N, C-alpha and C positions, 0 to 999 in steps of 0.2 A: 610328399613332393611340395615344393613351395609355390607360391603364386607366380614367381617368376619362372620357376622352371615349368610349371603348367604352361605359361604364356609362351614360353620359348618353344615348347613342344608343339603348341597349336600354331604359334606363328610360322615354324617351318612347314608344318602339314599344309597350310593354307597357301603361304607365299613361295614356299619353295626354298630349299637349303641355298641356292644360288643367292637368290635376292637376300637373305637373311645374313649370310656371310659377308655379301658386299655390304650391307648396313652397319653391322658390328664391326667390320673392319675399317669403317670410315668414323668410328666413334672418337671423338675428342674430349678434351676437359670440359668444353662448352656442351656437348651433346649427349655425354653419357648418362646423366640423370634423366634427360628426356628419354633416351632410348630405354632405361630402365622403366621408366612410367608408362610408356606405351605397351612394353613387354608385360607389365604387371596388370596393367588396368583395362587395355584394350583386348590383349589377347589372354590374359590369366583371369581376368574378372568378367568380361562381356561374352567373348567368343566361346568359352568353356562352360556358360550357362546352359541348364538342360531344356530350356523352354522352346528353344527353335533350333532347327537342323542348320547345317552349314550351308545347304543350298539357299535357304531362306534368308539366313543372314547375308549371303552374297547378294542376293535380290535387293535387300534393303539397301546394302552398302552401296550398290551401284547407283541406284536412285538418288540417295543422300549426295554422292559424290558429283551426279549430273547437275542436281539442283543447286549445289553451291559452287559449280564450275572448277573443282579440283581434279584438273585433267591429268596431272602427273600420277595422283592417286588412282585415277580412274583407270588407267593403262594397266597400273600394278593389280588392282582389284579385278579387272577383267580376265586377268590370266589367273589369278585366284579362282575366281568363278567356274572357269573350265575345270579347274583342278578339283573345285568341290561338287562337280558333277553337273553343272549346268551346260546344255547343248547350246550351240549358237544359235538356233531358232528360239530357244528360251530367252537367251540375251538379247536377241532381236526385239522380242515381245517386250522386255523390260525397257529398251530403248524406246520403243514405239508408245508405252504407256507414259514413259516419262516426256514425251513430246507435248502430251496434253497437261500434265500436272507440274512440269518444269518448265516448258517452254520449248518451241521449236527450235530456236537457234542453240540451245543447249543440247538438244537430241541431236540436232545436225553435227555437232562437234563430238558428241559421243559416238555417233555413228562413224565418223572418220576416223577416231582413234581406235574403234573396235575393228574397222578395217585393218589398220595397220598392225595391232596387236595379233590378228588371225592370220594375216601375212607373215608375221614374224614367226608365229607358231608353226605354220606350214613349213617354212624354211627349216626349221629346227628338226622336223619330223621326216 
């Protein structure tokens, strides 16, 4: 299996087919190489490493996204964290921890986004 194939498999497992299908359907001449890069590098190289489980990788990713203010990615990775086995209470604790180390305003925004994501997840189930 190639790094791209490994990355696509993990990307689908973590983010879900719906998200990945939407992202790949939107590929253009401009974005095609970027999509290949993130599939191979982020998903095929980093997320496939054996040193951390996916739950841990999700916690780290949530914290980094909160710290950097990447709200669109945060919503996507909150869904991924649930898919990777984090409970809502564990996600709440990650957000609480981020309030201290990333800042209260960033955590406040993260709680708002998490509330929206959880409501969407409840509506789908």
